[in-house]
C-alpha positions as CSV (number, residue, x, y, z in Angstrom):
1,M,97.6,106.7,125.3
2,K,97.6,110.8,124.7
3,K,100.2,109.9,121.5
4,I,98.2,107.3,120.0
5,V,95.0,109.5,119.8
6,I,97.4,112.5,118.4
7,L,98.4,109.8,116.2
8,F,95.2,108.6,115.1
9,G,93.8,112.1,114.7
10,M,96.7,113.0,112.4
11,A,95.9,109.5,110.0
12,F,92.5,110.3,110.2
13,T,93.2,113.9,109.0
14,L,95.4,112.6,106.3
15,A,93.1,109.8,104.9
16,L,90.0,112.4,104.5
17,S,92.3,115.1,102.9
18,A,93.4,112.0,100.5
19,C,89.9,111.5,99.6
20,K,88.7,114.8,99.5
21,K,86.6,115.0,96.1
22,T,87.2,118.2,93.9
23,G,85.1,119.2,91.0
24,T,87.1,116.8,88.7
25,A,88.5,113.2,89.6
26,S,92.2,113.5,89.8
27,C,94.9,111.4,91.0
28,P,96.6,112.0,94.4
29,Y,99.7,109.7,93.4
30,S,102.5,110.6,91.2
31,E,105.5,108.7,89.7
32,S,108.4,108.3,91.7
33,A,111.7,109.2,90.6
34,T,113.7,106.7,93.1
35,V,116.4,104.6,91.5
36,A,117.9,101.8,93.0
37,S,121.8,102.5,93.8
38,S,124.6,100.5,92.1
39,A,125.0,98.0,94.7
40,E,121.4,97.1,95.5
41,I,121.8,96.7,91.3
42,T,124.7,94.6,91.6
43,A,123.3,92.5,94.8
44,L,119.8,91.7,92.7
45,Q,122.2,91.1,89.5
46,G,124.3,88.3,91.4
47,Y,121.3,86.7,92.8
48,I,119.4,86.4,89.7
49,S,122.6,84.8,88.0
50,S,122.9,82.4,90.7
51,I,119.6,80.9,90.2
52,S,120.1,81.1,86.2
53,A,117.2,83.2,85.6
54,T,116.0,85.5,83.0
55,A,115.4,89.0,84.0
56,T,115.7,92.7,82.4
57,Q,116.6,95.5,84.1
58,H,114.0,98.1,84.2
59,S,115.4,102.2,84.5
60,S,114.7,102.2,87.9
61,G,117.2,99.1,88.7
62,M,114.5,96.5,89.5
63,F,114.6,93.3,87.5
64,Y,111.5,91.4,86.0
65,N,110.6,88.7,83.9
66,I,107.5,88.8,81.9
67,T,106.0,85.3,81.8
68,N,102.7,86.3,79.9
69,P,102.0,89.9,79.0
70,G,98.1,89.4,79.5
71,T,95.7,90.8,76.7
72,G,93.7,94.4,76.3
73,T,95.0,97.7,76.0
74,V,94.4,98.9,79.5
75,A,97.7,99.0,81.3
76,P,97.7,99.9,85.2
77,A,98.1,103.4,86.5
78,L,98.9,104.7,89.8
79,C,95.2,105.3,90.4
80,S,93.9,102.0,88.9
81,T,92.4,99.8,91.0
82,I,94.0,96.0,90.1
83,T,93.2,92.4,91.2
84,V,96.1,90.6,91.6
85,K,97.1,86.9,92.9
86,Y,100.8,87.0,94.2
87,T,103.5,85.6,96.6
88,G,106.3,87.7,97.8
89,K,109.7,86.3,99.2
90,L,113.2,86.8,100.5
91,L,116.3,85.8,98.5
92,T,116.0,83.1,101.2
93,G,113.3,81.7,99.4
94,A,110.8,82.2,102.5
95,T,107.6,83.6,101.7
96,F,106.3,86.4,103.6
97,D,102.9,87.4,102.1
98,S,100.8,85.6,99.8
99,N,97.1,85.6,98.0
100,T,96.4,83.1,95.7
101,T,92.7,84.2,95.6
102,G,93.0,87.5,94.4
103,T,93.0,90.7,96.4
104,Q,92.3,94.4,95.2
105,F,94.6,97.6,95.4
106,Q,95.0,100.8,94.3
107,L,98.6,100.9,92.6
108,G,99.9,104.3,93.9
109,V,99.7,102.9,97.5
110,L,101.8,99.8,96.8
111,I,105.6,99.8,96.9
112,V,107.7,101.9,94.1
113,G,108.8,98.3,92.4
114,W,105.2,97.4,91.9
115,Q,104.3,100.7,90.9
116,K,107.2,100.5,88.1
117,A,106.6,97.2,87.0
118,L,102.6,96.3,86.7
119,P,102.1,99.0,83.8
120,L,104.1,96.7,81.8
121,L,101.1,94.2,82.2
122,R,97.8,93.8,80.8
123,K,94.6,91.7,82.3
124,G,95.4,88.3,82.6
125,G,99.5,89.0,82.9
126,K,102.0,87.2,85.1
127,I,105.4,88.8,86.1
128,T,108.2,88.0,88.4
129,L,109.7,90.8,90.3
130,Y,113.2,91.1,91.9
131,I,113.1,94.4,93.6
132,P,115.9,96.4,95.5
133,P,115.0,97.5,99.2
134,S,115.0,101.2,97.8
135,L,111.9,100.3,95.4
136,G,110.4,98.2,98.3
137,Y,110.6,98.7,102.0
138,G,113.7,100.2,102.3
139,S,115.4,100.1,105.9
140,R,112.1,99.5,107.5
141,E,111.3,96.1,109.1
142,I,108.1,94.6,108.6
143,R,106.3,92.6,111.2
144,D,103.2,90.7,111.5
145,N,100.3,91.8,113.8
146,N,101.7,89.7,116.5
147,G,105.3,91.4,116.3
148,T,106.9,88.6,114.0
149,L,109.7,89.8,111.4
150,L,108.3,89.3,107.9
151,I,110.8,91.3,105.9
152,P,113.9,92.5,107.7
153,S,115.2,96.0,107.2
154,N,117.3,96.5,103.4
155,S,115.7,93.5,101.9
156,N,115.7,92.3,98.3
157,L,112.5,91.2,97.6
158,V,110.9,88.5,94.8
159,F,107.3,88.4,93.8
160,E,105.4,86.4,91.1
161,V,102.5,88.5,90.3
162,E,99.4,87.7,88.2
163,L,97.3,90.6,87.1
164,M,93.8,89.6,87.3
165,D,92.1,92.8,86.7
166,V,92.5,96.8,86.2
167,Q,89.9,98.9,86.8
């Protein structure tokens, strides 16, 4: 119990310090320099080839296919609030997460693969992402509130994303 209280206190302090206002608005996020390993890139290339998909390799090592670039001049930045519809799947085709009505996030809190890819779109844009583990959840297992495994460690991920709005 004491550990939970300490962890909660640390999380609360971190949350407050992240939201601390200074004289000017500034973004607390910085661009990640993480790049996928050659083994991760090769594995994703093999998968993309096996499903006969078309995808472009990003300098970070993820792959993407823009099906609609969207309209407008505003591209998401790390501190942008974005509204998206999305479906996340494992390479097996199993869906681990989905939102078809639209949900908001600040781009800087999302996985690195999204941080790298979504600035390629404008409002209304649609993209398919092929994200290697190092730009996704890495060696962490992701479980739901009931403890059910959603994303095994070191998983490649596929996302279909529609960028509905950028603020």
